[in-house]
N, C-alpha and C positions, 0 to 999 in steps of 0.2 A: 760872456759872449752875447753880443746883440742878437735880437730876434732874427735879423736878416742875414747874419753871418753864417756861412756854411760850416759844418763840422771841421775842426782844425785839421784832421787827417786828410781831408779832401782838397783843401786849398781852393782858390778861385773865388769869383764873385758872381752875383746874379747877371752882371753885364757881360760876362765872358761868353764866347760862342758855345752853343749846345753841342756836346760831344755825341757821337753816334751811339755810344753805349749807355746813354742816359735814358731814364724813363720819364714820360710826361703823363700828366693827369688831366682829364677833362671831366668836369661836372656836368651831368645830364639829368634833366628833369624826368621823373618817372613816366610822364606821358610820351616820352620819346624812347621808351623801352617796351618791347612786347614780351610780357611775362610768359604767356602761353599762346599758342603751342610751341613757338619757336625759341623763346628766350634769347632775344637779340635786340640790339639797338636799332632805332629807326633813323632815317636821314635827318629828321628834324633836330636830333641831338647834335648835329654838326652844321646847323644853319646859324648864320650870324644874327645877333640881336641888333636892334637899331643903333646901339652904341659901338658896334664892331666896325668902325670906319677904317681902321688901320689893319685889321686882320682878326681872325678867329683866335680866341684865347685858349691857351693850355698853360699848365704850370709844371715847372721842373720839380720832380720829386726830390731831387738833391737839396732843394731849398724849402719845399712845402710838403707837409705831410697830408695824407688823405683827410685826417681829422681836421686839420687847419682849413682845408679847402671846403669841407661841408659846413664847418662852423661859420665861415665867412659868407655863406649864401644868404640871399634875401628871404628865403623860405626855410622852414624847418628841415633838418637832415632826413626826416622821414619822406621827403619829397624827391630825393636825389639818388642817383647811382653815380659812381665815379669809375671811369674806365682808365686803365693803365696801358699806355702805348709805348712801344719802343721808338726812340728817335730815329734809329736807322731805317725802320720801316716807313716812316713818314718821308724821310729824305729820299729813300729809294723810290717812293711813289711820286717824286717830283715836287714835294713841298719844301718850302724854306722855313726855317725856325729862327725867328728874330727875338733875342732877349729884349725884354721891355720892362725893366724893374719899375714898379709903381710904389708910391707911398701907401702906408696903411690907410684905409682898411683893406686894400687889395692884398691878397695873400702874396708872400714872397715867391720868387721864381716865375713871375708872369712872363709869358712868351707868346709871340704872335705868329700866326700862319697867314702871311699877307696875301696868299692866293685865294682867300675867301673873305670877302668884305660885304657889308650890307649895301654898299653902293653899286655892286656889280649887278648886271642884268641876271635874272634868274636862270636863263638858258646857259650863261657862262659859268655860273657858280654851281649849278646842280650836279654836273658830272664830278666836280671836285668833292662836293659833299658825299656823293655816292662812293667815291674812292675811300674817303675817311671812314665811312660806315662799314665798308667791306673790311678794312684793316681792323676796326674795332670788333667786328663779329668773327674774326678768325682767331680761334684759341691758340694758334701757334704764334700769333703776333700781338696778342693783347690778353688782358684779363680784367674781370670786374674786381675793383679794389674796394668798393663800398656798395652795399645793397641797402636799399631803403630801410633805415633803422634809427632808433633813437640813440643819442650819445650816452 
């Protein structure tokens, strides 16, 4: 089985629409996580980088493991958290999930949230980042899938 193929029992490909019952992963630098006293993600974890011209990146857990995601980062795994989000919660919050498969070294399952791009005015993007932050900090709708640690 090729590295980018889903498990045989699941069927489908990375280019197929994201199902409501899927889980998405977002890698967040430790500086965008408040360890104490609140233990929560900060809005900066959902701000686009200068490369996010088409949308904010998340990864479908159906195709990409947490370990793959942290190994593909520019910095060591000790600098990241990974939050696991339910697709249905993002869709219900008004976000669109656009499959965007990329060649390696981008991990499989790359998906865009086009409502948040680096080219948007801050005033337009800020409430959307706040909504994602709220979802990520709600234990009923998300969980931390990776805490800063060595592989």
